C-alpha positions as CSV (number, residue, x, y, z in Angstrom):
1,M,11.2,4.3,11.7
2,C,9.5,4.2,8.3
3,L,7.0,1.6,7.0
4,A,5.9,0.6,3.6
5,Y,2.2,-0.3,3.0
6,P,0.5,-2.2,0.2
7,M,-1.8,0.0,-1.8
8,K,-4.1,-0.8,-4.8
9,V,-3.6,1.2,-8.0
10,I,-6.8,2.9,-9.2
11,E,-5.3,5.2,-11.8
12,V,-2.1,5.5,-13.8
13,N,-0.7,8.5,-15.6
14,K,2.9,8.1,-17.0
15,N,5.2,7.7,-14.0
16,R,2.5,8.6,-11.4
17,A,-0.4,6.6,-10.0
18,I,-3.3,7.2,-7.7
19,V,-3.4,4.4,-5.1
20,D,-5.9,3.4,-2.4
21,A,-5.5,1.7,1.0
22,E,-8.6,1.4,3.1
23,G,-10.2,4.5,1.5
24,I,-7.1,6.6,1.8
25,K,-6.0,7.8,-1.6
26,R,-2.5,9.1,-2.5
27,E,-0.6,10.1,-5.6
28,I,2.7,8.2,-5.8
29,N,5.7,7.9,-8.1
30,I,5.9,4.5,-10.0
31,E,9.0,5.1,-12.1
32,F,11.0,2.4,-10.2
33,L,8.5,-0.3,-11.3
34,K,7.8,-1.5,-14.8
35,N,4.3,-2.0,-16.1
36,A,2.3,-0.9,-13.0
37,K,-1.4,-1.0,-14.0
38,V,-4.8,-0.4,-12.5
39,G,-5.7,-3.2,-10.1
40,D,-2.1,-4.0,-9.1
41,Y,-1.0,-3.9,-5.5
42,L,2.2,-1.9,-4.8
43,M,4.2,-1.6,-1.7
44,V,4.5,2.1,-1.1
45,H,7.2,3.9,0.9
46,A,7.6,7.6,1.2
47,G,5.5,8.3,-1.9
48,F,7.3,5.7,-4.1
49,A,6.2,2.3,-5.3
50,I,9.1,0.0,-4.3
51,E,7.6,-3.5,-5.1
52,K,4.6,-5.1,-6.8
53,F,2.6,-7.7,-4.8
54,D,0.1,-10.2,-5.9
55,E,-3.4,-9.7,-4.4
56,K,-3.0,-12.6,-1.9
57,R,0.2,-11.3,-0.5
58,A,-1.0,-7.7,-0.3
59,K,-4.2,-8.7,1.6
60,E,-2.1,-10.9,3.9
61,T,0.2,-8.0,4.7
62,I,-2.7,-5.6,5.2
63,G,-4.1,-8.2,7.7
64,Y,-0.9,-8.1,9.7
65,F,-1.1,-4.4,9.9
66,K,-4.7,-4.6,11.1
67,E,-3.7,-7.2,13.8
68,C,-1.0,-4.8,15.0
69,K,-3.5,-1.9,15.1
70,D,-6.1,-3.9,17.0
71,A,-3.5,-5.2,19.5
72,L,-2.3,-1.6,20.1
73,R,-5.8,-0.4,20.6
74,K,-6.4,-3.1,23.2
75,T,-3.2,-2.2,25.0
76,L,-4.1,1.5,25.1
77,K,-7.6,0.9,26.5
78,R,-6.2,-0.8,29.6
């Protein structure tokens, strides 16, 4: 199973971008999206930006991932 995760653009260089999610930085390909710029939130899958999110939706999605992570940690501690 593969997951996509919202990441914030911190640098753009032609068809590549440096993105950040919770302090983890990655270089990704942005050629599938038009006009990605610093400050945008992009849904990233397998090193490619596949969708642009507004900040509210990105933070909401990140919150869902955090809820899942917290629930999994609680389950594993039993």
